[in-house]
DOZAPA-637960 format. One record per residue (C-alpha): x, y, z; residue number from 0; residue in three letters. Coordinates in Angstrom, 1 decimal. Layout:
N
> X, Y, Z, NUM, ALA
...
//
This chain:
306
> 0.0, 0.0, 0.0, 0, UNK
> 1.3, 3.4, -0.9, 1, UNK
> 1.6, 6.2, 1.6, 2, UNK
> -0.8, 8.3, -0.4, 3, UNK
> -3.4, 5.6, 0.0, 4, UNK
> -3.6, 6.4, 3.8, 5, UNK
> -5.1, 9.8, 3.1, 6, UNK
> -7.8, 8.7, 0.7, 7, UNK
> -11.3, 9.0, 2.0, 8, UNK
> -13.9, 6.3, 1.6, 9, UNK
> -16.4, 8.1, -0.6, 10, UNK
> -18.9, 5.3, -0.4, 11, UNK
> -19.2, 5.5, 3.4, 12, UNK
> -22.0, 7.6, 4.8, 13, UNK
> -21.8, 9.5, 8.1, 14, UNK
> -24.6, 9.2, 10.6, 15, UNK
> -26.8, 12.2, 11.1, 16, UNK
> -26.0, 14.5, 14.1, 17, UNK
> -28.1, 14.0, 17.2, 18, UNK
> -31.2, 16.1, 17.3, 19, UNK
> -32.5, 17.4, 20.7, 20, UNK
> -35.2, 14.7, 20.6, 21, UNK
> -32.7, 12.0, 19.9, 22, UNK
> -30.5, 13.3, 22.7, 23, UNK
> -33.4, 13.1, 25.2, 24, UNK
> -34.0, 9.5, 24.1, 25, UNK
> -30.5, 8.4, 24.7, 26, UNK
> -30.4, 5.6, 27.2, 27, UNK
> -27.7, 5.1, 29.8, 28, UNK
> -25.2, 2.4, 28.8, 29, UNK
> -25.4, -0.6, 31.2, 30, UNK
> -22.5, -0.8, 33.7, 31, UNK
> -20.0, -3.6, 33.3, 32, UNK
> -20.0, -4.1, 37.1, 33, UNK
> -23.1, -6.3, 37.4, 34, UNK
> -23.6, -9.5, 39.4, 35, UNK
> -23.4, -12.8, 37.5, 36, UNK
> -26.8, -14.0, 36.4, 37, UNK
> -28.4, -17.2, 37.7, 38, UNK
> -30.4, -19.6, 35.6, 39, UNK
> -33.5, -18.7, 37.5, 40, UNK
> -35.8, -16.1, 35.8, 41, UNK
> -36.6, -14.7, 39.2, 42, UNK
> -32.9, -14.1, 39.9, 43, UNK
> -32.4, -12.6, 36.4, 44, UNK
> -35.3, -10.2, 36.9, 45, UNK
> -33.9, -9.2, 40.3, 46, UNK
> -30.4, -8.6, 38.8, 47, UNK
> -31.8, -6.4, 36.0, 48, UNK
> -33.1, -4.1, 38.8, 49, UNK
> -30.0, -4.1, 41.0, 50, UNK
> -26.3, -3.3, 40.9, 51, UNK
> -23.3, -4.6, 42.8, 52, UNK
> -20.7, -1.9, 43.5, 53, UNK
> -17.3, -3.4, 42.6, 54, UNK
> -15.6, -1.3, 45.3, 55, UNK
> -17.8, -1.8, 48.4, 56, UNK
> -19.7, -4.9, 47.2, 57, UNK
> -23.0, -3.4, 48.3, 58, UNK
> -26.2, -4.2, 46.3, 59, UNK
> -28.6, -1.4, 45.5, 60, UNK
> -31.4, -0.6, 43.0, 61, UNK
> -30.3, 0.8, 39.6, 62, UNK
> -32.9, 3.6, 40.1, 63, UNK
> -30.9, 4.7, 43.2, 64, UNK
> -27.7, 4.8, 41.1, 65, UNK
> -29.4, 6.8, 38.4, 66, UNK
> -30.8, 9.3, 40.8, 67, UNK
> -27.3, 9.7, 42.3, 68, UNK
> -25.6, 10.5, 38.9, 69, UNK
> -24.2, 7.0, 38.6, 70, UNK
> -22.2, 7.3, 41.8, 71, UNK
> -22.4, 4.6, 44.5, 72, UNK
> -24.4, 6.1, 47.4, 73, UNK
> -22.5, 3.9, 49.9, 74, UNK
> -18.8, 4.5, 49.0, 75, UNK
> -18.8, 7.2, 46.3, 76, UNK
> -17.5, 5.0, 43.5, 77, UNK
> -18.0, 6.8, 40.2, 78, UNK
> -19.6, 4.5, 37.5, 79, UNK
> -19.5, 5.4, 33.8, 80, UNK
> -22.1, 8.0, 32.8, 81, UNK
> -23.2, 8.6, 29.2, 82, UNK
> -22.3, 11.9, 27.6, 83, UNK
> -25.9, 12.9, 27.2, 84, UNK
> -26.7, 12.4, 30.9, 85, UNK
> -23.6, 14.2, 32.0, 86, UNK
> -24.5, 17.2, 29.8, 87, UNK
> -28.1, 17.1, 31.0, 88, UNK
> -27.2, 17.5, 34.7, 89, UNK
> -24.5, 20.0, 34.0, 90, UNK
> -26.2, 22.6, 31.9, 91, UNK
> -29.2, 24.9, 32.4, 92, UNK
> -32.4, 23.1, 31.2, 93, UNK
> -33.0, 23.5, 27.5, 94, UNK
> -29.8, 25.5, 26.8, 95, UNK
> -27.7, 22.8, 25.1, 96, UNK
> -27.3, 22.5, 21.4, 97, UNK
> -25.0, 20.0, 19.7, 98, UNK
> -22.3, 21.4, 17.5, 99, UNK
> -22.5, 20.5, 13.8, 100, UNK
> -19.3, 18.8, 12.7, 101, UNK
> -19.8, 16.1, 10.0, 102, UNK
> -16.8, 13.8, 9.6, 103, UNK
> -17.1, 11.2, 6.9, 104, UNK
> -16.1, 7.7, 7.9, 105, UNK
> -12.6, 6.7, 6.8, 106, UNK
> -10.8, 3.4, 7.0, 107, UNK
> -7.2, 4.3, 6.1, 108, UNK
> -5.8, 0.8, 6.8, 109, UNK
> -8.7, -1.0, 5.2, 110, UNK
> -9.4, -2.9, 8.4, 111, UNK
> -12.1, -5.4, 7.4, 112, UNK
> -14.1, -5.1, 10.6, 113, UNK
> -13.7, -1.4, 11.4, 114, UNK
> -16.8, 0.0, 9.6, 115, UNK
> -19.1, -2.6, 11.0, 116, UNK
> -17.7, -2.0, 14.5, 117, UNK
> -18.3, 1.8, 14.2, 118, UNK
> -21.8, 1.3, 12.9, 119, UNK
> -22.6, -1.1, 15.7, 120, UNK
> -21.4, 1.3, 18.3, 121, UNK
> -23.3, 4.2, 16.8, 122, UNK
> -26.5, 2.1, 17.1, 123, UNK
> -25.7, 0.9, 20.6, 124, UNK
> -24.7, 4.3, 22.1, 125, UNK
> -26.7, 6.7, 20.0, 126, UNK
> -23.5, 8.7, 19.5, 127, UNK
> -21.8, 9.6, 16.2, 128, UNK
> -18.3, 9.1, 17.6, 129, UNK
> -16.4, 8.9, 20.8, 130, UNK
> -16.8, 12.5, 21.7, 131, UNK
> -20.0, 14.6, 22.0, 132, UNK
> -19.7, 18.3, 21.5, 133, UNK
> -22.1, 21.3, 21.9, 134, UNK
> -22.8, 24.6, 23.5, 135, UNK
> -24.8, 25.1, 26.6, 136, UNK
> -25.2, 27.4, 29.6, 137, UNK
> -23.8, 26.5, 33.0, 138, UNK
> -25.5, 28.7, 35.6, 139, UNK
> -26.1, 31.3, 32.8, 140, UNK
> -22.6, 31.2, 31.4, 141, UNK
> -22.5, 30.1, 27.8, 142, UNK
> -19.9, 27.4, 27.4, 143, UNK
> -18.6, 25.0, 24.8, 144, UNK
> -18.7, 21.5, 26.1, 145, UNK
> -17.0, 18.3, 24.9, 146, UNK
> -17.7, 14.9, 26.6, 147, UNK
> -15.8, 11.8, 25.6, 148, UNK
> -17.4, 8.3, 26.0, 149, UNK
> -15.4, 5.3, 27.1, 150, UNK
> -18.3, 3.2, 25.8, 151, UNK
> -17.4, 4.1, 22.2, 152, UNK
> -14.4, 2.0, 21.3, 153, UNK
> -12.9, 2.9, 24.7, 154, UNK
> -13.0, 6.6, 23.9, 155, UNK
> -10.1, 6.2, 21.5, 156, UNK
> -9.0, 9.2, 19.4, 157, UNK
> -9.1, 8.8, 15.7, 158, UNK
> -9.6, 11.3, 12.8, 159, UNK
> -13.2, 12.0, 13.7, 160, UNK
> -12.6, 12.6, 17.4, 161, UNK
> -9.6, 14.8, 16.6, 162, UNK
> -11.7, 16.8, 14.1, 163, UNK
> -14.6, 17.2, 16.5, 164, UNK
> -12.4, 18.3, 19.4, 165, UNK
> -10.5, 20.8, 17.1, 166, UNK
> -13.8, 22.1, 15.8, 167, UNK
> -15.1, 22.7, 19.3, 168, UNK
> -11.9, 24.8, 20.2, 169, UNK
> -12.2, 26.7, 17.0, 170, UNK
> -15.9, 27.5, 17.6, 171, UNK
> -15.1, 28.6, 21.2, 172, UNK
> -12.2, 30.8, 19.8, 173, UNK
> -14.5, 32.4, 17.2, 174, UNK
> -17.3, 33.0, 19.6, 175, UNK
> -15.0, 34.1, 22.5, 176, UNK
> -16.5, 31.4, 24.8, 177, UNK
> -14.9, 29.2, 27.5, 178, UNK
> -14.6, 25.5, 26.9, 179, UNK
> -14.9, 22.5, 29.2, 180, UNK
> -13.7, 19.1, 28.1, 181, UNK
> -14.5, 15.9, 29.9, 182, UNK
> -11.9, 13.3, 28.9, 183, UNK
> -12.3, 9.5, 29.0, 184, UNK
> -10.0, 7.5, 26.7, 185, UNK
> -7.8, 4.5, 26.1, 186, UNK
> -5.6, 6.5, 23.8, 187, UNK
> -5.1, 6.7, 20.0, 188, UNK
> -7.2, 4.5, 17.7, 189, UNK
> -5.0, 1.7, 16.3, 190, UNK
> -7.4, 1.0, 13.4, 191, UNK
> -6.3, 4.4, 11.9, 192, UNK
> -2.6, 3.9, 12.4, 193, UNK
> -0.3, 7.0, 12.3, 194, UNK
> -3.3, 9.2, 11.3, 195, UNK
> -4.7, 8.7, 14.8, 196, UNK
> -1.4, 9.9, 16.3, 197, UNK
> -1.5, 13.0, 14.1, 198, UNK
> -4.6, 14.1, 16.1, 199, UNK
> -2.4, 14.7, 19.1, 200, UNK
> -0.6, 17.5, 17.3, 201, UNK
> -3.8, 18.8, 15.6, 202, UNK
> -5.8, 19.1, 18.9, 203, UNK
> -2.8, 20.5, 20.7, 204, UNK
> -2.4, 23.2, 18.1, 205, UNK
> -6.0, 24.1, 18.4, 206, UNK
> -5.6, 24.5, 22.2, 207, UNK
> -2.5, 26.6, 21.7, 208, UNK
> -4.3, 29.0, 19.3, 209, UNK
> -7.3, 29.2, 21.6, 210, UNK
> -5.0, 30.0, 24.6, 211, UNK
> -3.1, 32.7, 22.7, 212, UNK
> -6.3, 34.5, 22.1, 213, UNK
> -7.1, 34.5, 25.8, 214, UNK
> -9.7, 31.7, 26.0, 215, UNK
> -10.4, 29.8, 29.2, 216, UNK
> -10.0, 26.0, 28.9, 217, UNK
> -11.1, 23.8, 31.8, 218, UNK
> -10.1, 20.2, 31.5, 219, UNK
> -11.9, 17.5, 33.5, 220, UNK
> -10.2, 14.2, 33.7, 221, UNK
> -12.5, 11.2, 34.2, 222, UNK
> -11.8, 7.4, 34.5, 223, UNK
> -9.8, 6.5, 32.5, 224, UNK
> -7.8, 9.2, 30.7, 225, UNK
> -4.8, 7.6, 29.1, 226, UNK
> -2.6, 7.4, 26.0, 227, UNK
> -2.5, 10.0, 23.3, 228, UNK
> -5.4, 12.0, 24.8, 229, UNK
> -3.5, 12.5, 28.0, 230, UNK
> -0.4, 13.4, 26.0, 231, UNK
> -2.3, 16.1, 24.1, 232, UNK
> -5.4, 18.2, 24.8, 233, UNK
> -6.4, 16.6, 28.1, 234, UNK
> -3.5, 18.0, 30.0, 235, UNK
> -3.3, 21.4, 28.4, 236, UNK
> -6.1, 23.1, 30.3, 237, UNK
> -5.7, 26.4, 32.2, 238, UNK
> -7.5, 24.6, 35.1, 239, UNK
> -7.4, 20.8, 35.5, 240, UNK
> -10.0, 19.0, 37.5, 241, UNK
> -10.6, 15.3, 38.0, 242, UNK
> -13.2, 13.0, 39.3, 243, UNK
> -12.3, 10.8, 42.3, 244, UNK
> -10.0, 7.8, 41.8, 245, UNK
> -9.8, 8.3, 38.0, 246, UNK
> -6.9, 6.6, 36.3, 247, UNK
> -4.8, 9.3, 34.6, 248, UNK
> -1.6, 8.6, 32.7, 249, UNK
> 0.0, 7.7, 29.4, 250, UNK
> 1.0, 4.0, 29.7, 251, UNK
> -0.8, 1.8, 32.3, 252, UNK
> 0.8, 1.0, 35.7, 253, UNK
> 1.5, -2.6, 34.8, 254, UNK
> 3.4, -1.6, 31.6, 255, UNK
> 5.4, 0.9, 33.6, 256, UNK
> 6.3, -1.6, 36.2, 257, UNK
> 7.4, -4.1, 33.6, 258, UNK
> 9.5, -1.4, 31.9, 259, UNK
> 11.3, 0.0, 34.9, 260, UNK
> 11.4, -3.2, 36.9, 261, UNK
> 10.2, -1.5, 40.0, 262, UNK
> 7.0, -1.5, 42.1, 263, UNK
> 5.0, 1.7, 41.7, 264, UNK
> 3.7, 3.7, 44.8, 265, UNK
> 0.2, 2.9, 46.0, 266, UNK
> -2.4, 4.8, 44.2, 267, UNK
> 0.0, 5.8, 41.4, 268, UNK
> -1.8, 7.5, 38.5, 269, UNK
> -5.0, 8.0, 40.4, 270, UNK
> -6.6, 11.4, 40.8, 271, UNK
> -5.5, 11.7, 44.5, 272, UNK
> -1.9, 10.9, 43.6, 273, UNK
> -2.0, 13.5, 40.8, 274, UNK
> -3.3, 16.3, 43.1, 275, UNK
> -0.5, 15.6, 45.6, 276, UNK
> 2.1, 15.9, 42.9, 277, UNK
> 0.6, 19.0, 41.3, 278, UNK
> -0.7, 17.4, 38.1, 279, UNK
> -4.3, 18.1, 38.9, 280, UNK
> -5.6, 21.3, 40.6, 281, UNK
> -8.7, 19.8, 42.4, 282, UNK
> -10.7, 16.6, 42.7, 283, UNK
> -14.4, 17.3, 42.2, 284, UNK
> -17.1, 14.7, 42.9, 285, UNK
> -19.7, 14.4, 40.2, 286, UNK
> -22.5, 16.0, 42.3, 287, UNK
> -20.3, 19.1, 42.9, 288, UNK
> -19.1, 19.5, 39.3, 289, UNK
> -21.8, 21.9, 38.1, 290, UNK
> -21.3, 24.3, 41.0, 291, UNK
> -17.5, 24.1, 40.8, 292, UNK
> -17.6, 24.9, 37.1, 293, UNK
> -20.1, 27.7, 37.6, 294, UNK
> -17.8, 29.2, 40.2, 295, UNK
> -14.8, 29.1, 37.9, 296, UNK
> -16.7, 30.6, 35.0, 297, UNK
> -18.0, 33.3, 37.3, 298, UNK
> -14.5, 34.2, 38.5, 299, UNK
> -13.2, 34.4, 35.0, 300, UNK
> -16.2, 36.2, 33.5, 301, UNK
> -15.8, 39.8, 32.4, 302, UNK
> -19.4, 40.5, 33.4, 303, UNK
> -19.2, 38.8, 36.8, 304, UNK
> -22.3, 38.1, 38.9, 305, UNK
//
Protein backbone atom coordinates (compact mmCIF):
# COMPACT_ATOMS: atom_id res chain seq x y z
CA UNK A 1 0.00 0.00 0.00
CA UNK A 2 1.32 3.44 -0.95
CA UNK A 3 1.64 6.21 1.61
CA UNK A 4 -0.82 8.34 -0.36
CA UNK A 5 -3.45 5.63 0.05
CA UNK A 6 -3.55 6.38 3.77
CA UNK A 7 -5.05 9.80 3.07
CA UNK A 8 -7.80 8.68 0.70
CA UNK A 9 -11.33 9.00 2.03
CA UNK A 10 -13.93 6.30 1.64
CA UNK A 11 -16.44 8.11 -0.57
CA UNK A 12 -18.95 5.29 -0.41
CA UNK A 13 -19.24 5.46 3.39
CA UNK A 14 -22.01 7.60 4.81
CA UNK A 15 -21.79 9.51 8.05
CA UNK A 16 -24.57 9.16 10.59
CA UNK A 17 -26.76 12.25 11.12
CA UNK A 18 -26.00 14.48 14.09
CA UNK A 19 -28.12 14.00 17.18
CA UNK A 20 -31.24 16.10 17.33
CA UNK A 21 -32.51 17.36 20.69
CA UNK A 22 -35.24 14.72 20.59
CA UNK A 23 -32.70 11.99 19.94
CA UNK A 24 -30.49 13.28 22.73
CA UNK A 25 -33.40 13.09 25.15
CA UNK A 26 -34.04 9.52 24.06
CA UNK A 27 -30.48 8.39 24.67
CA UNK A 28 -30.42 5.57 27.18
CA UNK A 29 -27.73 5.11 29.82
CA UNK A 30 -25.24 2.38 28.84
CA UNK A 31 -25.37 -0.58 31.19
CA UNK A 32 -22.53 -0.79 33.68
CA UNK A 33 -20.05 -3.61 33.30
CA UNK A 34 -20.00 -4.11 37.07
CA UNK A 35 -23.10 -6.30 37.40
CA UNK A 36 -23.62 -9.47 39.39
CA UNK A 37 -23.35 -12.80 37.55
CA UNK A 38 -26.79 -14.00 36.38
CA UNK A 39 -28.35 -17.20 37.71
CA UNK A 40 -30.39 -19.62 35.59
CA UNK A 41 -33.54 -18.69 37.50
CA UNK A 42 -35.79 -16.15 35.76
CA UNK A 43 -36.58 -14.71 39.16
CA UNK A 44 -32.93 -14.05 39.88
CA UNK A 45 -32.43 -12.60 36.39
CA UNK A 46 -35.30 -10.18 36.89
CA UNK A 47 -33.87 -9.21 40.25
CA UNK A 48 -30.42 -8.61 38.82
CA UNK A 49 -31.83 -6.43 36.05
CA UNK A 50 -33.09 -4.08 38.75
CA UNK A 51 -30.02 -4.10 41.01
CA UNK A 52 -26.32 -3.29 40.88
CA UNK A 53 -23.31 -4.56 42.80
CA UNK A 54 -20.68 -1.92 43.50
CA UNK A 55 -17.26 -3.40 42.62
CA UNK A 56 -15.60 -1.33 45.34
CA UNK A 57 -17.78 -1.79 48.44
CA UNK A 58 -19.72 -4.86 47.17
CA UNK A 59 -23.05 -3.43 48.32
CA UNK A 60 -26.19 -4.16 46.33
CA UNK A 61 -28.65 -1.40 45.50
CA UNK A 62 -31.39 -0.59 42.99
CA UNK A 63 -30.32 0.79 39.63
CA UNK A 64 -32.86 3.57 40.09
CA UNK A 65 -30.91 4.73 43.16
CA UNK A 66 -27.70 4.80 41.13
CA UNK A 67 -29.38 6.78 38.37
CA UNK A 68 -30.76 9.34 40.80
CA UNK A 69 -27.28 9.71 42.30
CA UNK A 70 -25.64 10.55 38.92
CA UNK A 71 -24.18 7.03 38.60
CA UNK A 72 -22.24 7.34 41.85
CA UNK A 73 -22.42 4.61 44.51
CA UNK A 74 -24.43 6.06 47.43
CA UNK A 75 -22.45 3.93 49.90
CA UNK A 76 -18.79 4.48 48.99
CA UNK A 77 -18.82 7.19 46.32
CA UNK A 78 -17.48 4.97 43.52
CA UNK A 79 -18.01 6.77 40.21
CA UNK A 80 -19.57 4.54 37.52
CA UNK A 81 -19.50 5.38 33.82
CA UNK A 82 -22.08 7.96 32.80
CA UNK A 83 -23.23 8.61 29.25
CA UNK A 84 -22.26 11.94 27.61
CA UNK A 85 -25.93 12.89 27.22
CA UNK A 86 -26.70 12.38 30.91
CA UNK A 87 -23.55 14.21 31.98
CA UNK A 88 -24.51 17.18 29.84
CA UNK A 89 -28.11 17.12 31.02
CA UNK A 90 -27.23 17.48 34.72
CA UNK A 91 -24.47 19.98 33.96
CA UNK A 92 -26.19 22.63 31.85
CA UNK A 93 -29.19 24.86 32.39
CA UNK A 94 -32.36 23.15 31.21
CA UNK A 95 -33.02 23.52 27.51
CA UNK A 96 -29.82 25.46 26.83
CA UNK A 97 -27.69 22.78 25.14
CA UNK A 98 -27.30 22.55 21.38
CA UNK A 99 -24.98 20.00 19.68
CA UNK A 100 -22.25 21.43 17.46
CA UNK A 101 -22.53 20.49 13.81
CA UNK A 102 -19.34 18.79 12.66
CA UNK A 103 -19.84 16.09 10.04
CA UNK A 104 -16.83 13.83 9.64
CA UNK A 105 -17.13 11.16 6.91
CA UNK A 106 -16.10 7.67 7.94
CA UNK A 107 -12.59 6.70 6.82
CA UNK A 108 -10.79 3.38 7.00
CA UNK A 109 -7.19 4.29 6.06
CA UNK A 110 -5.76 0.84 6.81
CA UNK A 111 -8.66 -1.04 5.17
CA UNK A 112 -9.43 -2.88 8.39
CA UNK A 113 -12.10 -5.44 7.41
CA UNK A 114 -14.14 -5.11 10.63
CA UNK A 115 -13.70 -1.42 11.37
CA UNK A 116 -16.76 0.03 9.61
CA UNK A 117 -19.07 -2.62 11.03
CA UNK A 118 -17.69 -1.96 14.52
CA UNK A 119 -18.29 1.79 14.23
CA UNK A 120 -21.81 1.27 12.88
CA UNK A 121 -22.62 -1.11 15.72
CA UNK A 122 -21.36 1.34 18.35
CA UNK A 123 -23.33 4.19 16.79
CA UNK A 124 -26.50 2.14 17.08
CA UNK A 125 -25.69 0.94 20.60
CA UNK A 126 -24.67 4.27 22.13
CA UNK A 127 -26.67 6.72 20.02
CA UNK A 128 -23.49 8.71 19.46
CA UNK A 129 -21.84 9.60 16.16
CA UNK A 130 -18.34 9.15 17.58
CA UNK A 131 -16.41 8.85 20.85
CA UNK A 132 -16.85 12.54 21.68
CA UNK A 133 -20.04 14.58 22.05
CA UNK A 134 -19.72 18.34 21.50
CA UNK A 135 -22.09 21.26 21.90
CA UNK A 136 -22.82 24.63 23.47
CA UNK A 137 -24.83 25.15 26.63
CA UNK A 138 -25.19 27.43 29.63
CA UNK A 139 -23.78 26.55 33.04
CA UNK A 140 -25.50 28.75 35.62
CA UNK A 141 -26.13 31.28 32.85
CA UNK A 142 -22.62 31.23 31.40
CA UNK A 143 -22.55 30.10 27.77
CA UNK A 144 -19.87 27.44 27.38
CA UNK A 145 -18.61 25.02 24.75
CA UNK A 146 -18.69 21.48 26.15
CA UNK A 147 -16.97 18.30 24.95
CA UNK A 148 -17.66 14.94 26.58
CA UNK A 149 -15.78 11.77 25.63
CA UNK A 150 -17.38 8.35 25.98
CA UNK A 151 -15.42 5.29 27.12
CA UNK A 152 -18.32 3.17 25.83
CA UNK A 153 -17.45 4.10 22.23
CA UNK A 154 -14.37 2.04 21.32
CA UNK A 155 -12.88 2.90 24.72
CA UNK A 156 -13.02 6.62 23.90
CA UNK A 157 -10.13 6.15 21.48
CA UNK A 158 -9.03 9.15 19.44
CA UNK A 159 -9.08 8.81 15.68
CA UNK A 160 -9.59 11.25 12.82
CA UNK A 161 -13.24 11.97 13.69
CA UNK A 162 -12.57 12.58 17.39
CA UNK A 163 -9.62 14.83 16.58
CA UNK A 164 -11.69 16.82 14.11
CA UNK A 165 -14.62 17.22 16.52
CA UNK A 166 -12.39 18.35 19.38
CA UNK A 167 -10.54 20.77 17.11
CA UNK A 168 -13.83 22.12 15.77
CA UNK A 169 -15.06 22.72 19.33
CA UNK A 170 -11.95 24.76 20.21
CA UNK A 171 -12.19 26.72 16.95
CA UNK A 172 -15.86 27.48 17.65
CA UNK A 173 -15.05 28.60 21.20
CA UNK A 174 -12.24 30.78 19.85
CA UNK A 175 -14.47 32.37 17.22
CA UNK A 176 -17.34 33.04 19.64
CA UNK A 177 -15.03 34.05 22.54
CA UNK A 178 -16.51 31.38 24.80
CA UNK A 179 -14.88 29.24 27.52
CA UNK A 180 -14.61 25.52 26.88
CA UNK A 181 -14.94 22.54 29.23
CA UNK A 182 -13.68 19.12 28.10
CA UNK A 183 -14.49 15.88 29.94
CA UNK A 184 -11.93 13.27 28.89
CA UNK A 185 -12.26 9.48 29.02
CA UNK A 186 -10.02 7.54 26.68
CA UNK A 187 -7.81 4.54 26.15
CA UNK A 188 -5.60 6.53 23.77
CA UNK A 189 -5.08 6.68 20.00
CA UNK A 190 -7.20 4.47 17.73
CA UNK A 191 -5.03 1.67 16.35
CA UNK A 192 -7.41 1.04 13.42
CA UNK A 193 -6.30 4.36 11.91
CA UNK A 194 -2.57 3.92 12.44
CA UNK A 195 -0.33 6.99 12.26
CA UNK A 196 -3.28 9.20 11.30
CA UNK A 197 -4.69 8.74 14.79
CA UNK A 198 -1.38 9.87 16.30
CA UNK A 199 -1.50 13.00 14.15
CA UNK A 200 -4.62 14.07 16.06
CA UNK A 201 -2.42 14.71 19.10
CA UNK A 202 -0.61 17.50 17.26
CA UNK A 203 -3.80 18.76 15.63
CA UNK A 204 -5.78 19.12 18.86
CA UNK A 205 -2.79 20.55 20.74
CA UNK A 206 -2.36 23.22 18.06
CA UNK A 207 -6.04 24.15 18.38
CA UNK A 208 -5.65 24.48 22.16
CA UNK A 209 -2.54 26.63 21.73
CA UNK A 210 -4.28 28.99 19.31
CA UNK A 211 -7.29 29.24 21.63
CA UNK A 212 -5.01 29.97 24.59
CA UNK A 213 -3.06 32.68 22.75
CA UNK A 214 -6.34 34.48 22.13
CA UNK A 215 -7.10 34.49 25.84
CA UNK A 216 -9.65 31.68 25.96
CA UNK A 217 -10.44 29.79 29.17
CA UNK A 218 -10.01 26.01 28.94
CA UNK A 219 -11.14 23.78 31.83
CA UNK A 220 -10.08 20.15 31.51
CA UNK A 221 -11.95 17.53 33.55
CA UNK A 222 -10.20 14.15 33.69
CA UNK A 223 -12.50 11.18 34.25
CA UNK A 224 -11.81 7.45 34.50
CA UNK A 225 -9.82 6.48 32.53
CA UNK A 226 -7.81 9.18 30.73
CA UNK A 227 -4.76 7.59 29.13
CA UNK A 228 -2.57 7.39 26.04
CA UNK A 229 -2.51 10.02 23.32
CA UNK A 230 -5.42 11.98 24.80
CA UNK A 231 -3.47 12.47 28.04
CA UNK A 232 -0.39 13.38 26.02
CA UNK A 233 -2.27 16.08 24.11
CA UNK A 234 -5.35 18.20 24.79
CA UNK A 235 -6.42 16.56 28.08
CA UNK A 236 -3.45 17.98 29.99
CA UNK A 237 -3.29 21.43 28.38
CA UNK A 238 -6.08 23.07 30.34
CA UNK A 239 -5.74 26.36 32.19
CA UNK A 240 -7.47 24.61 35.09
CA UNK A 241 -7.39 20.82 35.48
CA UNK A 242 -10.03 19.04 37.51
CA UNK A 243 -10.58 15.31 38.00
CA UNK A 244 -13.24 12.96 39.30
CA UNK A 245 -12.30 10.83 42.33
CA UNK A 246 -10.04 7.79 41.77
CA UNK A 247 -9.80 8.33 38.01
CA UNK A 248 -6.90 6.59 36.28
CA UNK A 249 -4.75 9.28 34.63
CA UNK A 250 -1.58 8.59 32.70
CA UNK A 251 0.04 7.68 29.40
CA UNK A 252 0.98 4.01 29.73
CA UNK A 253 -0.78 1.81 32.29
CA UNK A 254 0.78 1.01 35.70
CA UNK A 255 1.47 -2.61 34.76
CA UNK A 256 3.36 -1.59 31.60
CA UNK A 257 5.42 0.94 33.56
CA UNK A 258 6.33 -1.61 36.24
CA UNK A 259 7.44 -4.10 33.61
CA UNK A 260 9.49 -1.41 31.85
CA UNK A 261 11.33 0.03 34.87
CA UNK A 262 11.44 -3.18 36.87
CA UNK A 263 10.16 -1.48 40.02
CA UNK A 264 7.00 -1.52 42.10
CA UNK A 265 5.01 1.68 41.75
CA UNK A 266 3.73 3.67 44.75
CA UNK A 267 0.25 2.86 46.00
CA UNK A 268 -2.41 4.85 44.17
CA UNK A 269 -0.01 5.76 41.37
CA UNK A 270 -1.76 7.52 38.45
CA UNK A 271 -4.99 7.99 40.39
CA UNK A 272 -6.57 11.43 40.83
CA UNK A 273 -5.52 11.69 44.47
CA UNK A 274 -1.87 10.94 43.60
CA UNK A 275 -2.01 13.52 40.81
CA UNK A 276 -3.29 16.25 43.13
CA UNK A 277 -0.53 15.56 45.64
CA UNK A 278 2.08 15.91 42.89
CA UNK A 279 0.63 19.04 41.28
CA UNK A 280 -0.66 17.45 38.08
CA UNK A 281 -4.33 18.10 38.92
CA UNK A 282 -5.65 21.26 40.55
CA UNK A 283 -8.65 19.79 42.36
CA UNK A 284 -10.68 16.60 42.70
CA UNK A 285 -14.38 17.28 42.23
CA UNK A 286 -17.10 14.66 42.89
CA UNK A 287 -19.73 14.45 40.17
CA UNK A 288 -22.47 15.98 42.32
CA UNK A 289 -20.28 19.05 42.91
CA UNK A 290 -19.09 19.48 39.33
CA UNK A 291 -21.78 21.88 38.13
CA UNK A 292 -21.35 24.33 41.02
CA UNK A 293 -17.55 24.11 40.79
CA UNK A 294 -17.56 24.88 37.07
CA UNK A 295 -20.09 27.68 37.60
CA UNK A 296 -17.79 29.24 40.22
CA UNK A 297 -14.75 29.06 37.91
CA UNK A 298 -16.71 30.55 35.03
CA UNK A 299 -18.00 33.34 37.28
CA UNK A 300 -14.50 34.17 38.52
CA UNK A 301 -13.17 34.37 34.96
CA UNK A 302 -16.15 36.16 33.46
CA UNK A 303 -15.83 39.79 32.42
CA UNK A 304 -19.42 40.51 33.39
CA UNK A 305 -19.21 38.76 36.79
CA UNK A 306 -22.30 38.08 38.89
